[in-house]
C-alpha positions as CSV (number, residue, x, y, z in Angstrom):
1,X,-14.3,19.5,26.6
2,X,-13.3,16.0,25.4
3,X,-11.5,15.4,22.1
4,X,-14.0,14.8,19.4
5,X,-12.9,12.0,17.0
6,X,-14.8,13.7,14.2
7,X,-12.0,16.2,14.0
8,X,-9.7,13.6,12.4
9,X,-10.7,12.9,8.8
10,X,-9.1,9.5,8.3
11,X,-10.9,9.0,5.0
12,X,-9.3,12.1,3.5
13,X,-6.0,11.1,5.0
14,X,-6.2,7.6,3.4
15,X,-7.1,9.0,0.1
16,X,-4.3,11.6,0.2
17,X,-1.8,8.9,1.3
18,X,1.9,9.6,1.9
19,X,5.3,9.2,0.4
20,X,8.0,7.4,2.2
21,X,11.7,6.5,1.8
22,X,12.4,2.9,1.1
23,X,14.8,1.6,3.7
24,X,17.4,-1.1,3.7
25,X,19.0,-2.0,7.0
26,X,17.1,1.0,8.5
27,X,18.8,3.4,6.0
28,X,17.1,5.3,3.1
29,X,18.3,4.0,-0.3
30,X,17.2,7.0,-2.4
31,X,13.8,5.5,-3.5
32,X,10.6,7.3,-2.6
33,X,7.3,5.4,-2.9
34,X,3.9,7.1,-2.7
35,X,0.8,5.1,-1.5
36,X,-2.8,5.7,-0.5
37,X,-4.1,4.1,2.6
38,X,-6.5,1.6,3.9
39,X,-9.9,3.3,3.5
40,X,-9.0,4.9,0.2
41,X,-11.2,4.0,-2.8
42,X,-8.3,2.0,-4.4
43,X,-7.7,0.0,-1.3
44,X,-11.4,-0.8,-0.8
45,X,-11.7,-2.0,-4.5
46,X,-8.7,-4.2,-4.4
47,X,-9.2,-5.5,-0.9
48,X,-12.7,-6.7,-2.0
49,X,-11.0,-8.5,-5.0
50,X,-8.6,-10.3,-2.5
51,X,-11.4,-11.2,-0.2
52,X,-13.5,-12.5,-3.2
53,X,-10.6,-14.7,-4.4
54,X,-10.1,-16.1,-0.9
55,X,-13.8,-16.8,-0.5
56,X,-14.0,-18.5,-3.9
57,X,-11.0,-20.7,-3.0
58,X,-12.7,-21.6,0.3
59,X,-16.0,-22.5,-1.4
60,X,-14.1,-24.8,-3.8
61,X,-12.4,-26.4,-0.7
62,X,-9.0,-25.6,-2.2
63,X,-6.7,-23.3,-0.2
64,X,-4.7,-20.7,-2.0
65,X,-1.0,-21.4,-2.4
66,X,1.6,-19.2,-0.8
67,X,2.5,-17.9,-4.2
68,X,-1.1,-17.1,-5.1
69,X,-1.5,-15.2,-1.8
70,X,1.8,-13.4,-2.4
71,X,0.6,-12.3,-5.8
72,X,-2.8,-11.2,-4.5
73,X,-1.3,-9.0,-1.8
74,X,1.4,-7.7,-4.2
75,X,-1.4,-6.7,-6.5
76,X,-3.3,-5.0,-3.7
77,X,-0.1,-3.1,-2.7
78,X,0.7,-2.1,-6.3
79,X,-2.8,-0.8,-6.8
80,X,-2.4,1.3,-3.7
81,X,0.9,2.7,-4.9
82,X,0.5,6.0,-6.7
83,X,4.1,6.4,-7.9
84,X,7.8,6.2,-7.1
85,X,11.0,8.0,-7.7
86,X,14.5,6.6,-7.9
87,X,13.5,2.9,-8.4
88,X,16.5,1.4,-10.3
89,X,16.5,-2.2,-11.5
90,X,19.5,-3.7,-13.2
91,X,21.1,-0.3,-13.7
92,X,18.0,1.3,-15.3
93,X,15.5,3.6,-13.8
94,X,12.2,1.7,-13.6
95,X,9.1,3.7,-14.6
96,X,6.2,3.4,-12.3
97,X,3.2,1.3,-13.4
98,X,1.0,-1.0,-11.6
99,X,2.4,-3.9,-13.6
100,X,6.0,-2.9,-12.7
101,X,5.0,-2.5,-9.1
102,X,3.5,-6.0,-9.0
103,X,6.7,-7.4,-10.5
104,X,8.9,-5.6,-8.0
105,X,6.8,-6.4,-5.0
106,X,6.7,-10.1,-5.9
107,X,10.5,-10.3,-6.6
108,X,11.5,-8.1,-3.6
109,X,9.2,-9.0,-0.7
110,X,11.1,-6.6,1.6
111,X,9.8,-3.7,-0.5
112,X,6.3,-5.1,-0.6
113,X,6.4,-5.4,3.2
114,X,7.3,-1.7,3.6
115,X,4.6,-0.7,1.2
116,X,1.9,-2.7,2.9
117,X,3.0,-1.3,6.3
118,X,2.7,2.2,5.0
119,X,-0.8,1.5,3.5
120,X,-1.9,0.8,7.1
121,X,-0.1,3.8,8.6
122,X,-3.2,6.0,8.9
123,X,-1.9,7.9,11.9
124,X,1.1,9.0,9.7
125,X,-1.3,9.9,6.9
126,X,-3.5,12.1,9.2
127,X,-0.5,14.4,9.5
128,X,-1.1,15.2,5.8
129,X,-4.6,16.6,6.4
130,X,-5.9,19.3,8.6
131,X,-7.3,18.3,12.0
132,X,-10.6,20.2,12.4
133,X,-11.2,22.7,15.1
134,X,-14.1,22.1,17.5
């Protein structure tokens, strides 16, 4: 019998998310970041906000600046981040909050890029849920 795609619950996988090691030059740096995925409730809510802002800018005939886009996507990434461990800034452990995540993701785009990549890593997230039997 053929593989039934219903056996893979990508919605549950996105909502459960995953934790990953932050890398620098392909090496872990001791920071672990947890995110939910595309398809999660948080993602859907904040992606709709991004799309609304883009549509409003287009209606006004005024394109968003690169800084505005960067902030929007950093905010989306921060709202899909559920926590972190080992994030140190200026010698002090940085407590996780959405506000702190936005600030980090804007100031350090290489971190934001890794977070966004993981938000879209649904195949990796599926490994965190049971694949149903048919």
